[in-house]
C-alpha positions, 0 to 999 in steps of 0.5 A: 131386561126389566122382566128379567130383573122383576122376579126374585131370582133375577134380582139375586143374579143382578145383585151378584153381577153388581158385586162381581163384574162392575168393580172390574170395569170401573177399575179398568175405566179409571186406572187404565183410562179405557172407556171404550171396548170393541169386541171382535169375534 
């Protein structure tokens, strides 16, 4: 993971992920009190 983030393109992608994905999970965890996710595929 560190190797992916160390280059400029990786830093840009990770910053975008923080802005797009993380607030959604934070909202689910705080407001719906769901702190574990299971994935069945």
